[in-house]
C-alpha positions as CSV (number, residue, x, y, z in Angstrom):
1,X,-5.4,23.1,-2.1
2,X,-9.0,22.6,-0.9
3,X,-9.3,19.5,-3.1
4,X,-6.4,17.7,-1.3
5,X,-6.2,19.3,2.2
6,X,-9.0,19.5,4.8
7,X,-9.8,21.0,8.1
8,X,-6.9,22.2,10.2
9,X,-4.4,21.0,7.5
10,X,-6.1,23.3,5.0
11,X,-5.8,26.2,7.4
12,X,-2.1,25.5,8.1
13,X,-1.4,25.2,4.3
14,X,-2.8,28.7,3.7
15,X,-0.1,30.3,5.9
16,X,2.9,31.6,4.0
17,X,5.3,30.3,6.6
18,X,4.1,26.7,6.0
19,X,5.6,24.8,3.1
20,X,3.2,22.5,1.2
21,X,4.7,19.4,-0.2
22,X,2.8,17.7,-3.1
23,X,4.5,14.3,-2.5
24,X,4.2,12.7,0.9
25,X,7.6,11.1,0.4
26,X,9.3,14.4,-0.3
27,X,10.1,14.5,3.4
28,X,11.2,11.3,5.0
29,X,9.3,12.1,8.2
30,X,6.0,12.4,6.3
31,X,6.8,9.2,4.4
32,X,7.4,7.3,7.6
33,X,4.2,8.6,9.2
34,X,2.2,7.7,6.1
35,X,3.5,4.2,6.1
36,X,2.7,3.8,9.8
37,X,-0.8,5.1,9.3
38,X,-1.4,2.6,6.5
39,X,-0.3,-0.4,8.4
40,X,-2.9,-3.1,8.8
41,X,-3.1,-3.6,12.6
42,X,-6.2,-5.8,12.8
43,X,-4.3,-8.9,11.6
44,X,-0.8,-10.0,12.3
45,X,0.9,-9.9,8.9
46,X,3.6,-12.4,9.8
47,X,1.1,-15.0,11.1
48,X,-1.2,-14.4,8.1
49,X,1.5,-14.8,5.5
50,X,2.9,-18.0,7.2
51,X,-0.6,-19.5,6.9
52,X,-1.4,-18.2,3.4
53,X,1.9,-18.6,1.5
54,X,3.6,-21.9,0.5
55,X,7.4,-22.2,0.6
56,X,7.5,-24.1,-2.7
57,X,5.9,-21.2,-4.5
58,X,7.4,-18.2,-6.2
59,X,5.8,-15.1,-4.5
60,X,5.9,-11.5,-5.7
61,X,5.1,-8.7,-3.2
62,X,3.9,-5.8,-5.5
63,X,4.2,-2.5,-3.5
64,X,5.7,-1.1,-0.4
65,X,6.5,-3.9,2.0
66,X,8.2,-4.1,5.4
67,X,11.8,-5.0,4.7
68,X,12.1,-6.7,8.1
69,X,9.2,-8.9,7.3
70,X,10.6,-9.6,3.8
71,X,14.0,-10.6,5.3
72,X,12.4,-12.8,8.0
73,X,10.1,-14.7,5.6
74,X,13.0,-15.2,3.2
75,X,15.2,-16.5,6.0
76,X,12.4,-19.0,6.8
77,X,12.6,-20.4,3.2
78,X,9.9,-18.5,1.4
79,X,10.9,-17.7,-2.2
80,X,10.0,-14.0,-2.2
81,X,10.4,-11.2,-4.8
82,X,9.5,-7.6,-4.4
83,X,8.6,-4.6,-6.6
84,X,9.2,-1.6,-4.4
85,X,8.2,2.0,-5.3
86,X,10.3,3.6,-2.7
87,X,13.8,2.4,-3.6
88,X,15.3,4.0,-0.4
89,X,13.6,1.2,1.5
90,X,15.4,-1.6,-0.5
91,X,18.7,-0.8,1.3
92,X,17.1,-2.5,4.3
93,X,16.7,-5.7,2.4
94,X,19.5,-8.2,3.4
95,X,22.2,-8.6,0.8
96,X,21.4,-12.2,-0.2
97,X,17.9,-11.2,-1.3
98,X,18.5,-7.8,-3.0
99,X,18.8,-9.4,-6.5
100,X,15.1,-10.3,-6.1
101,X,14.0,-6.7,-5.5
102,X,13.0,-4.5,-8.5
103,X,12.2,-0.9,-8.9
104,X,8.8,0.4,-9.9
105,X,10.0,1.2,-13.4
106,X,11.4,-2.3,-14.2
107,X,9.6,-4.5,-16.7
108,X,9.7,-7.6,-14.5
109,X,8.5,-9.8,-17.3
110,X,11.7,-9.1,-19.2
111,X,13.7,-10.1,-16.1
112,X,12.0,-13.3,-14.9
113,X,9.9,-14.2,-18.0
114,X,6.1,-14.6,-18.3
115,X,3.9,-16.7,-15.9
116,X,6.8,-16.8,-13.4
117,X,4.9,-16.3,-10.1
118,X,2.5,-18.6,-8.3
119,X,1.1,-15.8,-6.1
120,X,1.2,-12.0,-6.2
121,X,0.5,-10.1,-3.0
122,X,-0.3,-6.4,-2.8
123,X,0.8,-5.7,0.7
124,X,-1.2,-3.5,3.0
125,X,-3.7,-1.5,1.0
126,X,-1.5,-1.0,-2.1
127,X,-4.6,-1.6,-4.4
128,X,-5.9,1.8,-3.2
129,X,-3.2,3.7,-5.0
130,X,-5.0,3.0,-8.3
131,X,-7.9,5.0,-9.7
132,X,-10.5,3.0,-11.6
133,X,-8.8,3.2,-15.0
134,X,-5.4,2.3,-13.6
135,X,-6.9,-0.6,-11.6
136,X,-8.6,-2.2,-14.6
137,X,-5.3,-1.9,-16.5
138,X,-3.4,-3.3,-13.5
139,X,-5.6,-6.4,-13.4
140,X,-5.1,-7.1,-17.1
141,X,-1.3,-6.4,-17.1
142,X,-0.5,-8.4,-14.0
143,X,-1.9,-11.6,-15.6
144,X,1.3,-12.0,-17.7
145,X,3.3,-12.5,-14.4
146,X,1.0,-15.1,-12.9
147,X,1.3,-18.8,-13.7
148,X,-1.7,-20.8,-15.1
149,X,-3.2,-21.3,-11.7
150,X,-1.8,-18.1,-10.2
151,X,-3.4,-16.2,-7.3
152,X,-3.6,-12.5,-6.5
153,X,-4.1,-11.2,-3.0
154,X,-5.3,-7.7,-2.1
155,X,-6.6,-5.9,1.0
156,X,-9.2,-3.1,1.3
157,X,-10.2,-0.7,4.0
158,X,-13.7,-1.1,5.3
159,X,-15.3,2.1,4.1
160,X,-17.9,2.5,6.9
161,X,-15.2,2.2,9.5
162,X,-13.1,4.9,7.8
163,X,-16.1,7.2,7.8
164,X,-16.6,6.6,11.6
165,X,-13.0,7.3,12.5
166,X,-12.2,10.2,10.1
167,X,-12.8,13.0,12.6
168,X,-9.9,12.1,14.9
169,X,-6.6,13.8,14.5
170,X,-3.6,11.9,15.8
171,X,-0.2,13.2,17.0
172,X,3.3,11.8,16.9
173,X,6.6,13.0,18.0
174,X,9.7,11.9,16.1
175,X,12.8,13.2,17.9
176,X,12.3,17.0,18.0
177,X,9.5,17.0,15.4
178,X,5.9,17.2,16.4
179,X,3.5,15.8,13.8
180,X,-0.3,15.8,13.4
181,X,-2.1,13.6,10.9
182,X,-5.5,12.4,9.9
183,X,-7.7,11.1,7.1
184,X,-10.9,12.2,5.4
185,X,-13.3,10.3,3.1
186,X,-14.0,12.5,0.0
187,X,-16.4,10.6,-2.2
188,X,-14.4,7.7,-3.7
189,X,-11.1,9.2,-2.4
190,X,-9.3,8.8,0.9
191,X,-7.2,11.8,1.8
192,X,-4.3,11.5,4.2
193,X,-3.1,14.9,5.6
194,X,-0.1,15.6,7.8
195,X,1.5,18.6,9.4
196,X,4.9,18.9,11.1
197,X,6.6,21.5,13.2
198,X,10.3,21.4,14.2
199,X,11.6,24.7,15.5
200,X,10.8,27.3,12.9
201,X,10.2,24.7,10.3
202,X,6.5,24.0,9.4
203,X,5.3,21.7,6.6
204,X,2.0,20.2,5.3
205,X,1.7,17.2,3.0
206,X,-0.9,14.8,1.7
207,X,-1.6,11.6,-0.1
208,X,-4.6,10.4,-2.2
209,X,-5.9,6.8,-2.1
210,X,-9.0,5.4,-3.8
211,X,-11.7,3.6,-2.0
212,X,-13.3,0.4,-3.4
213,X,-16.0,-2.0,-2.3
214,X,-15.3,-5.7,-2.7
215,X,-18.1,-5.9,-5.3
216,X,-16.2,-3.3,-7.5
217,X,-13.0,-5.4,-7.4
218,X,-14.9,-8.6,-8.2
219,X,-16.5,-6.8,-11.2
220,X,-13.1,-5.6,-12.4
221,X,-11.5,-9.0,-11.9
222,X,-14.2,-10.7,-13.9
223,X,-13.6,-8.4,-16.8
224,X,-9.9,-9.5,-16.7
225,X,-10.7,-13.2,-16.3
226,X,-10.2,-13.7,-12.6
227,X,-12.5,-15.4,-10.1
228,X,-12.6,-13.6,-6.8
229,X,-13.5,-14.5,-3.2
230,X,-13.3,-13.0,0.2
231,X,-10.9,-14.8,2.6
232,X,-11.1,-12.4,5.6
233,X,-13.7,-9.9,6.6
234,X,-12.9,-7.9,9.7
235,X,-13.9,-4.6,11.4
236,X,-11.3,-2.5,9.6
237,X,-10.0,-4.6,6.7
238,X,-11.2,-7.0,4.0
239,X,-8.8,-9.5,2.3
240,X,-9.7,-10.7,-1.2
241,X,-8.2,-13.5,-3.3
242,X,-8.4,-13.7,-7.1
243,X,-7.7,-16.8,-9.1
244,X,-6.4,-16.5,-12.6
245,X,-8.8,-18.2,-15.1
């Protein structure tokens, strides 16, 4: 467990009374906490998407996305589609839009046809779920869904900022459950650890993300025939745009 748990979470996980979950979504409380911890708070997503997206375009959100935001933008006239890995969240999508939501295992090309989307957005820091081999394969495979002049939008954590803030452990109470969580930079990996206690129940779980510098993504994108540029550079987050060539 020492390769995925750290500090106080590793100590908790060593106790026989504490259950260790290998999937952060195996317990809904951990999943909710993980999603909250990953949220990009430096920029207002609604304002950003209103400025960046065009209503006449077909737009695919590829990865876990806030259902309320999806519903709101769809209500405003944006032609949105979604590939969601956690299908339990799709129940929060309003009924008129559910036919535009696909599970992770769907071959969306078979459903909508090739070169269907004008823009593909990886919400939050979805890109960090991929290791290097998976990321290169993703760049190559996603091309078939993008139109001739299609664009791909991704966000990255600022690595120096993560290193500065990794010592802090945060707490959260959800009803009668007390939770502790934090992150740790381990080489090219970002480890998320969480612990919960509710009465006699104690659990620990984790998630693994992968850290990338913008230069690495530009290099991978070039190999897959994209041209990349930075459209936002903040204290905690960097947003990159890739144009299909």
